[in-house]
C-alpha positions as CSV (number, residue, x, y, z in Angstrom):
1,M,-45.2,-109.8,-2.3
2,T,-43.3,-111.3,-5.2
3,T,-44.6,-111.7,-8.8
4,T,-42.9,-113.1,-11.8
5,D,-43.4,-112.2,-15.5
6,E,-41.1,-114.7,-17.3
7,R,-38.0,-112.7,-18.3
8,V,-38.7,-109.7,-15.9
9,L,-39.0,-110.3,-12.2
10,F,-40.6,-107.9,-9.6
11,D,-40.4,-107.9,-5.9
12,A,-41.6,-105.3,-3.3
13,D,-40.3,-105.1,0.2
14,R,-42.9,-102.9,1.8
15,E,-41.3,-102.9,5.2
16,K,-38.1,-101.3,3.8
17,R,-40.0,-99.4,1.0
18,I,-37.9,-100.9,-1.8
19,A,-39.1,-102.5,-5.0
20,T,-36.7,-104.6,-7.1
21,I,-37.0,-105.1,-10.9
22,T,-34.7,-107.8,-12.3
23,I,-34.1,-108.3,-16.0
24,N,-34.1,-112.1,-16.2
25,N,-32.8,-113.2,-19.6
26,P,-29.3,-114.5,-18.7
27,S,-28.9,-116.8,-21.7
28,Q,-28.7,-113.7,-23.8
29,R,-26.8,-111.6,-21.3
30,N,-30.0,-109.9,-20.2
31,S,-30.7,-108.3,-23.5
32,Y,-34.4,-107.3,-23.9
33,D,-37.0,-107.1,-26.6
34,A,-40.0,-104.8,-26.8
35,A,-42.2,-107.0,-24.7
36,M,-39.7,-107.1,-21.9
37,R,-39.2,-103.4,-22.0
38,E,-42.9,-102.8,-21.8
39,T,-43.1,-105.2,-18.7
40,V,-40.3,-103.2,-17.0
41,G,-42.3,-100.0,-17.8
42,R,-45.5,-101.5,-16.3
43,Y,-43.6,-102.4,-13.1
44,L,-42.2,-98.8,-12.9
45,D,-45.7,-97.4,-13.3
46,Q,-46.8,-99.7,-10.5
47,V,-44.0,-98.4,-8.2
48,A,-44.7,-94.8,-9.2
49,E,-48.3,-95.1,-8.1
50,D,-47.6,-97.0,-4.9
51,D,-47.3,-94.6,-1.9
52,D,-45.7,-97.3,0.2
53,L,-42.6,-97.6,-2.0
54,T,-39.8,-95.0,-2.2
55,V,-37.0,-96.7,-4.1
56,V,-36.7,-99.1,-7.0
57,L,-33.6,-101.2,-7.5
58,L,-32.8,-102.1,-11.1
59,R,-30.6,-105.1,-11.7
60,G,-29.9,-108.0,-14.0
61,A,-29.9,-111.7,-13.2
62,E,-26.8,-113.8,-12.8
63,G,-24.2,-111.0,-12.5
64,V,-25.0,-109.2,-15.8
65,F,-27.0,-105.9,-15.9
66,S,-28.0,-105.8,-19.6
67,T,-26.5,-105.8,-23.1
68,G,-29.4,-103.7,-24.3
69,A,-31.8,-104.3,-27.1
70,D,-32.0,-107.9,-28.5
71,M,-30.4,-107.7,-32.0
72,N,-31.4,-111.2,-33.1
73,N,-34.1,-109.5,-35.0
74,A,-33.2,-105.9,-35.6
75,Y,-36.2,-105.1,-37.7
76,G,-38.5,-107.0,-35.3
77,W,-38.6,-103.9,-33.1
78,Y,-40.6,-102.2,-35.8
79,G,-43.2,-104.9,-36.1
80,D,-44.5,-106.6,-39.3
81,T,-43.2,-104.6,-42.3
82,S,-44.0,-107.2,-44.9
83,G,-46.7,-105.0,-46.4
84,S,-49.4,-106.5,-48.7
85,E,-50.9,-109.8,-47.9
86,K,-50.0,-110.8,-51.4
87,R,-46.3,-110.6,-50.5
88,A,-44.6,-113.9,-49.9
89,P,-44.6,-114.7,-46.1
90,K,-40.8,-114.6,-45.9
91,A,-40.3,-111.5,-47.9
92,K,-39.3,-108.5,-45.9
93,R,-38.5,-104.9,-46.5
94,R,-36.9,-102.2,-44.5
95,P,-39.3,-100.3,-42.3
96,S,-40.4,-96.9,-43.6
97,Q,-39.3,-93.7,-41.9
98,R,-42.8,-93.1,-40.7
99,R,-42.8,-96.5,-39.1
100,R,-39.4,-95.9,-37.6
101,L,-40.5,-92.6,-36.1
102,T,-43.7,-94.0,-34.7
103,V,-41.9,-96.9,-33.0
104,D,-38.9,-94.9,-31.9
105,R,-41.0,-92.2,-30.4
106,K,-42.7,-94.9,-28.2
107,S,-39.4,-96.5,-27.4
108,F,-37.7,-93.4,-26.2
109,G,-40.8,-92.6,-24.2
110,F,-39.7,-95.4,-21.9
111,Y,-36.3,-94.0,-21.4
112,H,-37.5,-90.4,-20.8
113,N,-40.1,-91.7,-18.3
114,L,-37.3,-93.5,-16.5
115,M,-35.2,-90.3,-16.5
116,G,-38.1,-88.4,-14.9
117,F,-39.2,-91.3,-12.6
118,P,-40.7,-89.8,-9.4
119,K,-39.1,-92.3,-7.0
120,V,-35.4,-93.0,-6.3
121,T,-33.8,-95.4,-8.8
122,V,-30.7,-97.4,-7.8
123,G,-28.7,-99.3,-10.4
124,E,-26.9,-102.6,-9.6
125,I,-24.6,-102.6,-12.5
126,S,-22.4,-105.8,-13.1
127,G,-20.9,-107.7,-16.0
128,Y,-22.1,-105.7,-19.0
129,A,-24.0,-102.5,-19.4
130,L,-24.2,-102.0,-23.2
131,G,-26.4,-100.1,-25.6
132,G,-29.8,-99.6,-24.0
133,G,-28.5,-101.2,-20.8
134,F,-25.8,-98.5,-20.6
135,E,-28.4,-95.8,-21.1
136,I,-30.5,-97.3,-18.3
137,A,-27.5,-97.4,-16.0
138,L,-26.7,-93.8,-16.7
139,M,-30.3,-92.8,-16.0
140,T,-30.4,-94.2,-12.5
141,D,-30.2,-91.7,-9.7
142,I,-27.7,-93.8,-7.7
143,S,-25.5,-96.3,-9.6
144,V,-23.2,-98.9,-8.2
145,I,-20.9,-100.6,-10.8
146,G,-18.2,-103.2,-10.7
147,R,-14.8,-102.0,-11.9
148,N,-14.6,-104.8,-14.5
149,T,-18.1,-104.0,-15.9
150,K,-18.0,-103.5,-19.7
151,I,-19.8,-100.3,-20.7
152,G,-20.4,-98.6,-24.0
153,M,-22.6,-98.2,-27.1
154,P,-21.3,-100.8,-29.6
155,A,-24.4,-100.5,-31.8
156,T,-22.9,-97.3,-33.1
157,R,-20.6,-99.5,-35.2
158,F,-23.5,-100.6,-37.3
159,L,-26.1,-97.8,-36.8
160,G,-23.8,-94.8,-36.5
161,P,-23.4,-92.5,-33.6
162,A,-26.7,-90.5,-33.9
163,L,-28.7,-92.8,-31.6
164,G,-29.7,-92.9,-28.0
165,S,-30.2,-90.1,-25.6
166,L,-27.5,-87.8,-27.0
167,H,-28.0,-84.9,-24.6
168,M,-27.8,-87.3,-21.6
169,F,-24.5,-88.8,-22.9
170,F,-22.9,-85.4,-23.1
171,H,-24.4,-84.2,-19.8
172,R,-23.5,-87.3,-17.8
173,L,-20.4,-88.6,-19.5
174,G,-19.0,-85.2,-20.5
175,P,-18.4,-84.2,-24.2
176,V,-14.9,-85.8,-24.5
177,L,-15.9,-89.3,-23.3
178,A,-19.3,-89.1,-25.0
179,R,-17.7,-88.4,-28.4
180,R,-15.2,-91.2,-27.9
181,L,-17.8,-93.8,-27.1
182,L,-20.3,-92.7,-29.8
183,L,-17.8,-92.1,-32.6
184,T,-15.8,-95.4,-32.1
185,G,-18.2,-97.8,-30.5
186,D,-15.5,-98.6,-28.0
187,I,-16.4,-100.9,-25.1
188,I,-14.4,-100.0,-21.9
189,E,-14.3,-101.1,-18.3
190,A,-16.0,-98.9,-15.7
191,G,-12.8,-98.7,-13.7
192,A,-11.2,-96.8,-16.5
193,V,-13.5,-93.8,-15.9
194,E,-13.8,-94.2,-12.1
195,H,-12.0,-90.8,-11.7
196,L,-14.7,-89.0,-13.7
197,G,-17.5,-89.7,-11.2
198,V,-19.8,-91.0,-13.9
199,F,-21.3,-93.5,-11.4
200,T,-22.1,-93.0,-7.7
201,E,-19.8,-95.8,-6.6
202,T,-17.3,-98.0,-8.5
203,C,-16.3,-101.0,-6.5
204,D,-14.9,-104.6,-6.6
205,P,-17.3,-106.9,-8.6
206,G,-18.1,-109.0,-5.6
207,S,-19.4,-106.0,-3.7
208,V,-21.8,-104.6,-6.2
209,T,-25.0,-106.4,-4.9
210,A,-24.4,-105.5,-1.3
211,R,-23.4,-101.9,-2.0
212,A,-26.4,-101.3,-4.3
213,R,-28.7,-102.7,-1.6
214,Y,-27.0,-100.4,0.9
215,W,-27.7,-97.3,-1.2
216,A,-31.3,-98.4,-1.8
217,E,-31.9,-98.8,2.0
218,K,-30.2,-95.5,2.6
219,A,-32.4,-93.6,0.2
220,A,-35.5,-95.4,1.4
221,K,-35.0,-93.8,4.9
222,M,-35.7,-90.4,3.4
223,P,-39.1,-88.8,3.7
224,A,-41.2,-90.1,0.8
225,D,-42.9,-86.7,0.0
226,G,-39.5,-85.0,0.1
227,V,-38.0,-87.5,-2.3
228,V,-40.8,-87.0,-4.8
229,I,-40.5,-83.2,-4.6
230,A,-36.7,-83.4,-5.0
231,K,-37.0,-85.7,-8.0
232,E,-39.3,-83.2,-9.7
233,A,-36.9,-80.4,-8.8
234,F,-34.0,-82.3,-10.3
235,R,-35.9,-83.0,-13.4
236,L,-36.8,-79.3,-13.8
237,V,-33.1,-78.3,-13.4
238,E,-32.0,-81.0,-15.9
239,Q,-34.6,-80.0,-18.4
240,S,-33.7,-76.3,-18.2
241,Q,-29.9,-76.9,-18.3
242,A,-29.3,-79.9,-20.5
243,Y,-32.4,-81.6,-22.0
244,Q,-34.3,-78.9,-24.0
245,G,-35.5,-80.6,-27.2
246,E,-33.8,-83.9,-26.2
247,E,-37.0,-85.9,-26.3
248,V,-37.6,-85.2,-30.0
249,A,-33.9,-85.3,-30.9
250,S,-33.4,-88.8,-29.5
251,Y,-36.0,-90.6,-31.4
252,L,-35.6,-88.5,-34.5
253,F,-31.9,-89.1,-35.0
254,H,-32.3,-92.8,-34.0
255,A,-34.9,-93.2,-36.7
256,Y,-32.7,-91.6,-39.3
257,G,-29.7,-93.5,-38.1
258,T,-31.4,-96.9,-38.5
259,N,-31.8,-96.3,-42.2
260,L,-28.2,-96.0,-43.3
261,Q,-26.9,-96.7,-46.7
262,F,-23.6,-98.6,-46.6
263,A,-20.7,-97.9,-49.0
264,P,-18.5,-100.7,-50.3
265,G,-16.1,-101.8,-47.5
266,E,-18.4,-100.6,-44.7
267,F,-19.7,-103.2,-42.3
268,N,-23.5,-103.8,-42.7
269,F,-24.5,-105.7,-39.5
270,V,-28.1,-106.5,-40.6
271,K,-27.0,-107.9,-44.0
272,T,-24.1,-109.9,-42.4
273,R,-26.4,-111.3,-39.7
274,A,-28.9,-112.4,-42.3
275,Q,-26.2,-114.2,-44.2
276,H,-24.2,-115.7,-41.3
277,G,-26.3,-115.6,-38.2
278,T,-26.2,-113.3,-35.2
279,K,-23.2,-114.8,-33.3
280,E,-21.0,-114.9,-36.4
281,A,-22.1,-111.3,-37.3
282,F,-20.9,-110.0,-34.0
283,R,-17.6,-111.8,-34.5
284,L,-17.2,-110.3,-37.9
285,R,-18.2,-106.9,-36.6
286,D,-15.5,-107.0,-34.0
287,E,-12.9,-108.2,-36.5
288,H,-13.8,-105.4,-38.9
289,F,-13.5,-102.7,-36.3
290,H,-10.4,-103.9,-34.7
291,V,-7.5,-101.5,-35.1
292,P,-4.3,-102.6,-33.2
293,E,-2.8,-100.1,-30.8
294,P,0.6,-98.6,-32.0
295,E,3.6,-100.1,-30.3
């Protein structure tokens, strides 16, 4: 059975007990908005409740996993914040902290549900895994990534490092790499950290699809009841060792971090994007943060 929901695709191979969810927004490097994320969440719920499916394979269309949240409308994630009906239609104001907390709590609910998903998750990670896409890649149980795949949290360059699932970054990346990526916004290639074992398998770019499918089929051979019990046991261990308080910390610090005040000379992405457009804002961001390596 195959169903399509515009920018998110779903397929279920019941004979092999594998479901596939594909982020299908290649014109924007498979970035996603709130509606797309909710669609992915619905498909995950569908798989979780289906006793005939044991594994879900997460991937992106056309060789790119995901560049994370769509930043074409940064405040759009928080809904209409224009306030009174008497306000001019085009007038906007920054969302309040109460609005940020409400939305971020719901947003991070998606990521926490993925971390505690009762079936095996396999990530087919190619091209780019940035921002929320990087978080999703790290949350998968088994991850196959191309050596040239760009990974990182570049949004820290305009929102600050206190965003995302902080405990997960430290637990899965290690404190040294986590601090480097979060405090600099660096984008690196997966091959550069292959020796750290962050991902299950790091391979040549052309092999990612086949290798991810291999791991999905391998996991799908396991007893379904045993997999669910193991996943709950893994979740209990992680909660007791690494994630105590993480659920609240994630959305709380993200909400605070999206309400920064910028000093003169600091790069304000939202303001720059409003003045010059998204594409030029990204170029100016990279230009601002570029520091040449010493010779």
